[in-house]
VEXDOFI-659480 format. One record per residue: y, x, z of N, C-alpha, C in turn. Coordinates in steps of 0.1 Angstrom, whole numbers, padded with zeros to 4 digits, always signed. Last residue first. Layout:
N
YXZYXZYXZ ...
% end
This chain:
382
+2072+1807-0128+2059+1800-0131+2056+1800-0146 +2095+1822-0128+2086+1822-0116+2072+1817-0120 +2102+1836-0161+2103+1826-0150+2092+1827-0140 +2121+1863-0176+2109+1856-0173+2111+1846-0162 +2147+1872-0179+2137+1875-0190+2123+1869-0188 +2179+1861-0175+2166+1861-0170+2155+1862-0181 +2206+1882-0185+2199+1870-0186+2184+1871-0181 +2214+1910-0183+2218+1900-0174+2209+1887-0174 +2207+1927-0204+2201+1929-0191+2204+1918-0181 +2223+1921-0225+2208+1916-0226+2201+1919-0212 +2247+1932-0221+2245+1918-0216+2231+1913-0217 +2255+1961-0208+2245+1956-0217+2241+1942-0213 +2284+1979-0202+2277+1967-0199+2268+1963-0211 +2299+2001-0207+2286+2003-0202+2278+1991-0201 +2324+1992-0214+2316+1997-0225+2302+2000-0220 +2335+1984-0189+2329+1974-0198+2321+1980-0210 +2347+1997-0169+2334+2003-0173+2327+1993-0183 +2369+1983-0163+2371+1997-0166+2358+2004-0172 +2357+1960-0154+2364+1960-0167+2366+1974-0172 +2348+1967-0129+2338+1965-0139+2345+1965-0153 +2373+1969-0116+2365+1981-0118+2354+1979-0128 +2381+1942-0117+2389+1953-0124+2381+1965-0126 +2362+1930-0101+2363+1927-0116+2371+1938-0123 +2367+1942-0076+2354+1943-0082+2355+1941-0097 +2394+1933-0072+2391+1947-0072+2377+1950-0079 +2389+1905-0072+2398+1912-0082+2395+1926-0083 +2374+1901-0049+2369+1899-0062+2376+1906-0073 +2393+1908-0030+2380+1916-0030+2374+1914-0044 +2413+1889-0035+2416+1904-0037+2403+1912-0038 +2401+1865-0029+2405+1868-0043+2407+1883-0045 +2375+1873-0004+2388+1869-0008+2390+1871-0023 +2351+1870+0016+2352+1870+0002+2365+1864-0003 +2358+1889+0046+2354+1877+0039+2356+1879+0024 +2345+1909+0069+2353+1910+0057+2349+1899+0047 +2341+1901+0104+2337+1900+0090+2349+1903+0080 +2333+1920+0130+2346+1915+0124+2344+1914+0109 +2310+1919+0156+2312+1919+0141+2325+1913+0138 +2303+1920+0183+2316+1924+0179+2318+1925+0164 +2280+1909+0193+2281+1923+0194+2294+1929+0189 +2284+1883+0187+2284+1886+0201+2285+1901+0203 +2281+1884+0160+2294+1880+0165+2295+1885+0179 +2254+1890+0159+2263+1900+0155+2277+1897+0159 +2244+1864+0168+2240+1876+0174+2250+1888+0171 +2249+1841+0154+2257+1843+0166+2255+1858+0171 +2243+1824+0131+2246+1839+0130+2254+1843+0142 +2222+1798+0118+2230+1804+0129+2232+1819+0126 +2222+1778+0088+2217+1789+0096+2227+1794+0107 +2218+1753+0072+2227+1755+0083+2221+1766+0092 +2212+1733+0046+2212+1748+0049+2223+1750+0060 +2193+1711+0025+2201+1713+0037+2201+1728+0040 +2195+1709-0011+2188+1712+0002+2198+1713+0013 +2187+1711-0043+2195+1703-0034+2187+1704-0021 +2169+1730-0053+2184+1732-0057+2193+1723-0047 +2142+1748-0043+2149+1736-0042+2164+1738-0045 +2125+1768-0068+2133+1767-0056+2139+1753-0055 +2115+1790-0088+2109+1778-0083+2115+1777-0069 +2136+1802-0115+2130+1804-0101+2124+1790-0098 +2151+1798-0137+2138+1805-0139+2130+1806-0125 +2167+1769-0146+2165+1778-0134+2151+1785-0136 +2186+1768-0176+2174+1764-0168+2171+1774-0157 +2222+1772-0169+2209+1774-0177+2198+1770-0169 +2256+1767-0173+2244+1763-0165+2232+1765-0174 +2284+1788-0173+2273+1782-0182+2261+1779-0173 +2318+1793-0172+2306+1791-0164+2296+1783-0173 +2341+1819-0181+2335+1806-0183+2322+1806-0175 +2372+1833-0176+2358+1834-0173+2352+1821-0173 +2399+1850-0189+2392+1837-0189+2378+1840-0186 +2424+1868-0172+2412+1868-0179+2405+1854-0178 +2445+1875-0155+2448+1871-0169+2436+1871-0178 +2438+1877-0129+2440+1890-0137+2443+1887-0151 +2434+1851-0122+2445+1858-0116+2448+1872-0122 +2411+1846-0135+2423+1840-0140+2435+1847-0135 +2393+1860-0118+2396+1865-0131+2408+1859-0138 +2394+1843-0096+2399+1856-0095+2402+1862-0108 +2383+1819-0107+2397+1819-0103+2403+1833-0101 +2357+1829-0113+2365+1824-0123+2380+1824-0120 +2348+1835-0087+2350+1846-0097+2359+1841-0109 +2348+1809-0077+2356+1819-0071+2358+1830-0081 +2328+1797-0094+2342+1792-0094+2352+1802-0088 +2305+1812-0086+2310+1813-0099+2325+1808-0100 +2303+1803-0059+2306+1817-0062+2312+1819-0076 +2298+1776-0064+2310+1780-0057+2313+1794-0059 +2272+1778-0075+2283+1774-0084+2297+1777-0077 +2258+1787-0053+2259+1795-0064+2271+1791-0073 +2274+1780-0022+2265+1776-0032+2267+1786-0044 +2277+1801+0007+2283+1795-0005+2272+1790-0014 +2286+1812+0039+2276+1806+0031+2284+1799+0019 +2293+1844+0055+2297+1831+0049+2286+1825+0041 +2279+1865+0067+2292+1862+0072+2297+1848+0067 +2247+1876+0080+2256+1871+0069+2269+1867+0075 +2220+1881+0094+2230+1890+0090+2237+1884+0077 +2205+1873+0124+2208+1868+0111+2220+1875+0106 +2183+1893+0143+2197+1890+0140+2199+1885+0126 +2159+1897+0167+2161+1892+0153+2176+1887+0152 +2142+1920+0186+2155+1913+0185+2157+1909+0170 +2115+1925+0203+2118+1923+0189+2131+1914+0189 +2108+1948+0229+2116+1936+0225+2118+1936+0210 +2097+1970+0240+2088+1959+0238+2096+1946+0234 +2127+1980+0256+2114+1984+0253+2105+1971+0251 +2156+1962+0244+2148+1969+0254+2134+1972+0248 +2177+1971+0215+2170+1962+0224+2162+1970+0234 +2208+1990+0212+2193+1989+0210+2187+1978+0219 +2235+1993+0200+2231+1983+0210+2216+1981+0209 +2240+2009+0178+2247+2012+0191+2243+2003+0202 +2225+1998+0158+2221+2011+0163+2227+2014+0176 +2239+1973+0154+2225+1973+0159+2221+1986+0165 +2264+1983+0146+2263+1975+0158+2249+1975+0164 +2256+1995+0122+2263+2003+0133+2262+1996+0146 +2247+1974+0107+2238+1985+0111+2243+1993+0122 +2271+1960+0105+2260+1954+0113+2249+1965+0116 +2286+1977+0090+2291+1973+0103+2279+1968+0112 +2272+1977+0066+2273+1990+0074+2278+1987+0088 +2275+1950+0059+2262+1955+0061+2262+1969+0070 +2302+1951+0055+2297+1944+0067+2283+1947+0070 +2304+1963+0031+2310+1971+0043+2305+1964+0056 +2293+1944+0014+2286+1957+0016+2291+1964+0029 +2296+1911+0026+2302+1923+0019+2294+1936+0023 +2272+1885+0024+2281+1894+0031+2285+1906+0023 +2260+1850+0025+2264+1863+0018+2272+1871+0028 +2235+1826+0026+2245+1833+0033+2247+1846+0027 +2233+1799+0001+2227+1810+0008+2239+1816+0016 +2224+1770-0017+2233+1776-0008+2225+1787-0001 +2222+1756-0049+2215+1764-0040+2225+1772-0031 +2235+1744-0070+2238+1739-0057+2230+1746-0046 +2231+1749-0097+2240+1759-0089+2243+1754-0075 +2216+1736-0114+2228+1729-0110+2237+1739-0102 +2202+1765-0130+2202+1750-0127+2215+1745-0124 +2220+1793-0124+2207+1788-0126+2207+1774-0121 +2247+1803-0144+2243+1796-0131+2230+1790-0133 +2261+1829-0159+2249+1820-0160+2245+1815-0146 +2293+1832-0171+2285+1834-0159+2273+1824-0159 +2298+1841-0205+2298+1831-0195+2289+1835-0183 +2315+1873-0210+2305+1864-0214+2303+1853-0202 +2333+1893-0205+2338+1882-0213+2327+1873-0218 +2328+1913-0188+2323+1915-0202+2327+1904-0211 +2337+1904-0164+2343+1915-0170+2340+1917-0184 +2319+1883-0160+2333+1880-0162+2340+1892-0168 +2296+1898-0156+2297+1888-0167+2311+1885-0170 +2303+1911-0133+2301+1919-0145+2301+1909-0157 +2304+1889-0115+2316+1899-0117+2315+1906-0130 +2278+1880-0116+2289+1872-0121+2301+1880-0123 +2264+1901-0103+2261+1898-0117+2272+1889-0123 +2274+1901-0078+2277+1912-0086+2274+1909-0101 +2264+1876-0070+2278+1877-0071+2282+1890-0080 +2235+1880-0071+2242+1869-0079+2257+1872-0081 +2223+1913-0075+2226+1901-0067+2236+1892-0074 +2202+1929-0097+2216+1925-0095+2217+1913-0087 +2176+1936-0103+2182+1941-0091+2196+1936-0088 +2169+1918-0125+2159+1923-0115+2166+1927-0102 +2189+1913-0143+2181+1901-0138+2171+1905-0127 +2217+1934-0134+2207+1929-0142+2199+1918-0136 +2236+1948-0121+2240+1935-0126+2229+1928-0134 +2239+1972-0095+2231+1966-0106+2237+1952-0109 +2250+2002-0085+2255+1988-0087+2249+1982-0099 +2244+2024-0062+2238+2019-0074+2242+2005-0076 +2276+2035-0047+2262+2031-0047+2257+2026-0060 +2296+2064-0053+2294+2050-0053+2279+2046-0052 +2300+2091-0055+2295+2086-0042+2293+2071-0042 +2313+2096-0078+2299+2100-0077+2292+2095-0065 +2340+2089-0074+2331+2079-0081+2316+2083-0080 +2351+2095-0041+2348+2101-0054+2338+2091-0061 +2361+2078-0021+2366+2092-0022+2363+2098-0035 +2348+2054-0017+2361+2054-0025+2367+2068-0027 +2327+2059-0002+2325+2058-0016+2337+2058-0024 +2337+2057+0025+2333+2070+0020+2332+2070+0004 +2344+2030+0028+2354+2040+0031+2350+2054+0025 +2331+2014-0002+2331+2016+0012+2341+2027+0015 +2327+1991-0029+2335+2002-0023+2333+2002-0007 +2311+1970-0037+2310+1983-0044+2316+1994-0035 +2295+1938-0034+2305+1948-0032+2302+1961-0037 +2271+1918-0016+2280+1920-0028+2289+1932-0024 +2239+1907-0006+2250+1916-0004+2258+1917-0017 +2222+1879+0007+2225+1887-0005+2239+1895-0002 +2214+1883+0042+2216+1876+0030+2220+1885+0019 +2190+1897+0065+2202+1898+0057+2203+1888+0045 +2179+1899+0095+2177+1890+0084+2190+1888+0075 +2167+1926+0110+2180+1921+0105+2177+1912+0093 +2153+1934+0139+2149+1929+0125+2161+1921+0120 +2150+1960+0160+2159+1950+0155+2156+1947+0141 +2126+1970+0185+2129+1968+0171+2140+1957+0169 +2105+1991+0203+2118+1983+0203+2123+1982+0189 +2071+1987+0212+2081+1993+0203+2094+1984+0205 +2048+1980+0227+2062+1981+0234+2072+1988+0226 +2024+1977+0216+2028+1990+0219+2041+1992+0226 +2020+1949+0212+2009+1957+0216+2014+1971+0222 +2044+1937+0206+2037+1932+0218+2026+1941+0222 +2050+1953+0184+2060+1952+0195+2053+1948+0208 +2029+1947+0167+2030+1960+0174+2040+1961+0185 +2035+1920+0161+2023+1923+0167+2023+1937+0174 +2061+1923+0149+2059+1915+0162+2046+1918+0169 +2054+1937+0126+2063+1942+0136+2061+1935+0150 +2039+1917+0113+2033+1931+0116+2041+1937+0128 +2057+1897+0110+2045+1894+0117+2039+1908+0122 +2075+1910+0093+2080+1905+0106+2068+1903+0115 +2059+1916+0070+2066+1927+0078+2069+1922+0092 +2054+1890+0061+2043+1898+0066+2048+1910+0075 +2080+1885+0052+2074+1877+0063+2063+1884+0069 +2082+1903+0032+2091+1905+0043+2086+1897+0055 +2064+1892+0014+2061+1905+0020+2070+1908+0032 +2079+1869+0007+2066+1868+0015+2062+1881+0021 +2099+1880-0008+2102+1874+0005+2090+1872+0014 +2082+1888-0030+2091+1898-0022+2094+1892-0009 +2073+1864-0039+2064+1873-0033+2071+1884-0025 +2095+1837-0028+2090+1847-0038+2080+1856-0031 +2104+1821-0008+2104+1816-0022+2100+1825-0032 +2090+1814+0025+2096+1823+0015+2094+1817+0001 +2093+1800+0052+2089+1794+0039+2095+1802+0028 +2085+1803+0087+2090+1810+0074+2085+1802+0062 +2096+1792+0119+2087+1791+0107+2094+1796+0095 +2106+1817+0143+2110+1805+0135+2101+1804+0122 +2083+1826+0167+2090+1830+0155+2094+1817+0147 +2085+1807+0198+2078+1812+0186+2088+1817+0176 +2080+1797+0231+2090+1803+0221+2082+1810+0210 +2070+1766+0246+2069+1780+0243+2079+1784+0233 +2058+1739+0267+2069+1745+0259+2066+1760+0257 +2042+1707+0270+2043+1721+0273+2053+1728+0263 +2040+1681+0263+2043+1683+0276+2044+1698+0280 +2034+1682+0235+2025+1675+0244+2027+1680+0259 +2057+1707+0230+2046+1700+0224+2036+1695+0234 +2086+1723+0222+2079+1715+0232+2069+1706+0225 +2098+1754+0212+2091+1742+0208+2084+1736+0221 +2124+1774+0201+2117+1769+0213+2111+1756+0210 +2124+1801+0178+2126+1787+0180+2118+1782+0193 +2140+1829+0163+2131+1823+0172+2134+1808+0174 +2159+1837+0143+2146+1844+0144+2136+1836+0153 +2181+1818+0151+2182+1833+0149+2169+1839+0152 +2174+1788+0132+2178+1795+0144+2178+1810+0141 +2185+1765+0109+2178+1778+0110+2183+1786+0122 +2182+1730+0113+2190+1742+0114+2181+1755+0115 +2160+1716+0087+2165+1717+0101+2174+1729+0102 +2146+1717+0064+2155+1706+0066+2159+1705+0080 +2146+1751+0051+2140+1740+0059+2151+1729+0061 +2145+1772+0029+2155+1762+0031+2149+1749+0038 +2135+1804+0040+2135+1794+0029+2147+1784+0032 +2132+1826+0057+2133+1813+0062+2131+1802+0052 +2134+1849+0041+2121+1846+0048+2121+1831+0052 +2159+1851+0032+2150+1844+0023+2136+1842+0030 +2172+1868+0049+2173+1854+0052+2164+1846+0043 +2152+1897+0056+2160+1888+0046+2161+1874+0051 +2153+1929+0072+2146+1917+0067+2154+1909+0058 +2153+1961+0079+2160+1951+0071+2151+1940+0066 +2150+1974+0112+2143+1969+0100+2151+1959+0092 +2152+1999+0132+2161+1989+0126+2156+1985+0112 +2136+2010+0160+2134+2007+0146+2143+1996+0142 +2142+2036+0181+2147+2022+0178+2145+2019+0163 +2118+2056+0198+2127+2054+0187+2130+2039+0185 +2100+2062+0217+2112+2057+0222+2122+2054+0211 +2079+2073+0202+2077+2061+0209+2089+2054+0214 +2072+2090+0179+2086+2088+0184+2086+2075+0191 +2045+2094+0171+2054+2106+0171+2068+2103+0177 +2030+2070+0173+2024+2083+0175+2033+2095+0178 +2048+2049+0169+2038+2048+0180+2033+2063+0183 +2061+2057+0145+2068+2056+0158+2059+2056+0170 +2038+2056+0128+2045+2068+0130+2054+2068+0143 +2032+2029+0129+2023+2038+0134+2029+2052+0136 +2055+2019+0116+2052+2014+0130+2042+2025+0136 +2055+2031+0091+2066+2033+0100+2062+2030+0114 +2031+2021+0081+2032+2035+0083+2044+2038+0093 +2038+1993+0078+2027+1997+0086+2028+2012+0090 +2059+1996+0059+2062+1991+0072+2051+1995+0082 +2043+2006+0038+2054+2014+0043+2058+2009+0057 +2025+1985+0033+2020+1999+0037+2031+2007+0043 +2042+1965+0026+2034+1963+0037+2029+1977+0043 +2055+1975+0003+2063+1970+0013+2055+1969+0026 +2034+1984-0015+2045+1993-0010+2051+1988+0002 +2018+1961-0019+2012+1973-0013+2023+1982-0008 +2037+1942-0030+2029+1939-0017+2024+1952-0011 +2047+1956-0052+2056+1950-0041+2048+1948-0028 +2024+1960-0067+2031+1972-0062+2041+1967-0050 +2016+1934-0073+2007+1942-0064+2015+1954-0059 +2037+1926-0088+2034+1919-0076+2026+1928-0067 +2036+1943-0110+2048+1943-0102+2045+1936-0088 +2010+1936-0119+2012+1949-0115+2025+1950-0106 +2013+1908-0126+2004+1912-0116+2007+1926-0111 +2049+1901-0130+2035+1902-0135+2026+1907-0123 +2072+1892-0116+2072+1895-0131+2058+1894-0136 +2079+1888-0090+2073+1877-0097+2071+1879-0112 +2092+1911-0082+2079+1908-0075+2071+1896-0082 +2115+1909-0097+2105+1919-0100+2091+1915-0094 +2129+1889-0082+2124+1886-0096+2114+1897-0100 +2133+1902-0057+2124+1890-0058+2120+1888-0072 +2134+1936-0049+2137+1926-0059+2127+1914-0059 +2129+1959-0034+2139+1949-0029+2141+1936-0038 +2104+1977-0019+2108+1971-0033+2116+1959-0030 +2118+1996+0008+2109+1986+0002+2114+1982-0011 +2130+2011+0030+2122+2017+0020+2112+2006+0014 +2147+2008+0051+2151+2001+0038+2142+2005+0027 +2150+2012+0083+2139+2011+0074+2144+2002+0062 +2162+2036+0103+2167+2024+0095+2158+2023+0084 +2153+2047+0134+2149+2047+0120+2155+2034+0114 +2168+2067+0160+2167+2054+0153+2162+2056+0139 +2163+2092+0168+2166+2082+0179+2165+2068+0173 +2137+2113+0153+2148+2103+0153+2150+2095+0165 +2125+2140+0146+2127+2134+0159+2138+2124+0160 +2119+2156+0124+2133+2152+0126+2136+2146+0140 +2092+2162+0125+2102+2173+0124+2116+2169+0127 +2081+2136+0127+2078+2147+0137+2089+2158+0137 +2090+2124+0104+2094+2119+0117+2092+2129+0128 +2077+2139+0084+2092+2138+0084+2097+2133+0098 +2050+2136+0091+2056+2149+0091+2071+2148+0092 +2048+2108+0086+2045+2113+0099+2051+2127+0101 +2053+2107+0058+2062+2101+0068+2060+2106+0082 +2031+2122+0047+2045+2126+0045+2054+2120+0056 +2009+2107+0057+2011+2121+0060+2025+2126+0059 +2013+2081+0045+2015+2083+0060+2017+2097+0063 +2031+2071+0020+2022+2082+0022+2023+2085+0037 +2051+2054+0018+2038+2047+0018+2027+2057+0020 +2073+2070+0016+2070+2065+0029+2057+2057+0029 +2075+2098-0004+2070+2084-0004+2066+2080+0010 +2104+2119-0008+2090+2117-0005+2087+2102-0004 +2130+2141-0003+2123+2133-0013+2109+2131-0010 +2157+2142+0017+2143+2145+0016+2137+2136+0006 +2189+2154+0026+2182+2146+0017+2167+2151+0016 +2212+2151+0052+2200+2159+0047+2191+2150+0039 +2245+2150+0050+2233+2141+0049+2222+2150+0044 +2274+2160+0067+2261+2164+0060+2251+2153+0061 +2309+2165+0061+2298+2157+0068+2285+2159+0059 +2328+2176+0046+2323+2184+0057+2313+2177+0065 +2337+2163+0023+2340+2157+0036+2336+2166+0048 +2330+2174-0001+2343+2167+0000+2347+2162+0013 +2305+2186+0003+2316+2194-0002+2329+2187+0000 +2290+2163+0011+2293+2174+0021+2304+2183+0016 +2289+2149-0013+2295+2143-0001+2299+2154+0009 +2275+2167-0030+2289+2162-0033+2296+2157-0021 +2250+2168-0016+2259+2180-0018+2273+2177-0021 +2242+2142-0019+2244+2148-0005+2253+2160-0006 +2239+2139-0046+2249+2131-0039+2252+2137-0025 +2217+2156-0050+2230+2160-0055+2241+2152-0049 +2197+2142-0037+2201+2156-0032+2214+2160-0037 +2197+2117-0051+2200+2118-0037+2205+2132-0033 +2213+2118-0083+2202+2116-0075+2206+2120-0061 +2244+2102-0093+2236+2114-0091+2224+2110-0082 +2244+2072-0114+2248+2079-0101+2239+2091-0100 +2258+2054-0141+2248+2064-0136+2253+2070-0123 +2267+2020-0139+2271+2034-0141+2261+2042-0135 +2253+1997-0136+2265+1996-0144+2270+2011-0148 +2217+2006-0138+2230+2001-0131+2241+2002-0141 +2190+1994-0158+2198+2004-0153+2211+1999-0147 +2168+1981-0167+2176+1974-0157+2184+1985-0150 +2145+1985-0184+2158+1984-0190+2167+1976-0180 +2122+1990-0169+2125+1976-0173+2138+1974-0179 +2121+2017-0163+2110+2012-0171+2112+1998-0176 +2144+2020-0148+2143+2027-0161+2132+2020-0169 +2138+2005-0125+2149+2001-0133+2148+2007-0147 +2116+2020-0116+2114+2006-0120+2125+2002-0129 +2130+2044-0109+2119+2044-0119+2116+2030-0124 +2148+2036-0090+2153+2042-0103+2142+2042-0113 +2130+2028-0070+2139+2018-0077+2145+2023-0090 +2118+2052-0063+2110+2041-0070+2119+2031-0077 +2127+2075-0051+2133+2072-0064+2125+2060-0071 +2120+2080-0026+2110+2085-0036+2115+2081-0050 +2139+2092+0003+2137+2082-0008+2127+2089-0018 +2157+2096+0033+2145+2098+0025+2144+2087+0014 +2182+2113+0051+2179+2102+0041+2167+2105+0033 +2193+2120+0083+2183+2124+0072+2180+2111+0064 +2221+2128+0102+2214+2118+0093+2205+2126+0084 +2237+2127+0132+2228+2136+0124+2219+2127+0115 +2270+2112+0134+2255+2113+0137+2248+2123+0128 +2297+2110+0128+2293+2120+0137+2278+2121+0140 +2305+2092+0109+2307+2088+0123+2302+2098+0133 +2295+2103+0086+2309+2104+0088+2313+2100+0103 +2268+2095+0089+2272+2109+0090+2287+2111+0093 +2270+2068+0086+2266+2073+0099+2269+2088+0100 +2280+2067+0059+2287+2060+0070+2283+2066+0083 +2261+2079+0043+2274+2085+0045+2281+2079+0056 +2239+2061+0048+2238+2075+0051+2252+2082+0053 +2250+2037+0038+2247+2038+0052+2245+2052+0056 +2252+2043+0010+2264+2040+0018+2261+2042+0033 +2222+2045+0006+2232+2057+0005+2246+2054+0012 +2212+2020+0013+2208+2032+0020+2217+2043+0019 +2221+2000-0004+2225+1999+0010+2223+2013+0017 +2211+2009-0029+2224+2002-0028+2229+2002-0014 +2193+2040-0020+2194+2027-0025+2209+2022-0024 +2184+2064-0010+2191+2064-0023+2195+2051-0028 +2170+2060+0014+2184+2065+0015+2191+2066+0002 +2147+2050+0024+2153+2043+0013+2168+2047+0011 +2153+2055+0057+2142+2053+0047+2147+2045+0036 +2171+2075+0077+2172+2063+0069+2162+2064+0058 +2173+2084+0110+2165+2086+0098+2166+2073+0090 +2195+2099+0131+2193+2087+0124+2185+2090+0111 +2204+2108+0163+2196+2113+0151+2191+2101+0143 +2237+2102+0176+2222+2099+0174+2217+2107+0162 
% end
């Protein structure tokens, strides 16, 4: 296939670009370096520096004979995006070109406005570009499990059947997002569903949980090919943050009681899910929603697992509870379904002690790079 990856410099986008290229697909990766800019402006740089997208692509090709075409441009600019889609003629567009940080979206007015404008305008542009220049293209959109919130009922896979006063219909599952970032993703889903109904676009919307991990089959080949690994309060997902705290010998900071439960998955399973979605497109005019996670854990359970893995390496890792900077329910019911990817053949890579030990060991090797001031939350939701 011809696969266009929007947000191809990101934590998920770059590994996905290498993964699909190595599988024999023709891949173009697009990015505008917004995440790098935001990280630099907010002292939220990753654990180690990574080459920019064009240089990464050259390094990857030199070592593997697989090619990723790198294009630098802003997907919120319709003229640029339309030109890229017209010239590339993709069979599938993997849309990751959004501001991905919930904390950043809650930081101040400018960060909130950028998140809202960038995320909605980019998705709007992608939909119109498909309609006008690639109507048979399969849109694979990265959503988030955070769209659902923590309702006191089982979370279905995107849709819910409702009977009301003797009549029944099928609706998008109710959304209760907990940040402006997650709210922007809800808007995305509604926007996509509108244009799926209107224009017959085919779309897979992947409701992904927090991702952890560092190594993929391609990134293990050279350190320059590793993804952007954040541990800071803006872009660092909770497990990656705990791993770096353990490596640095500082207590793992659990927000509040740590009883918040979410669905998690390994970075390699994100690639597996993208592959399964791309290889099994929905029908014309179908919005297929897939919940993308492999295991559920509470935050404190993750901390305890990191603590145990560190102990296996002869390291002491402490846990410290701090005031929760987020506005969220800490005690809640959480039972989401995730049947769709299993039916497509997902074989999960679970969170084992060996997986954690490999991550901790690598973080320890880079402990001189760790700036603990980047880890602790610098502002609160309210």
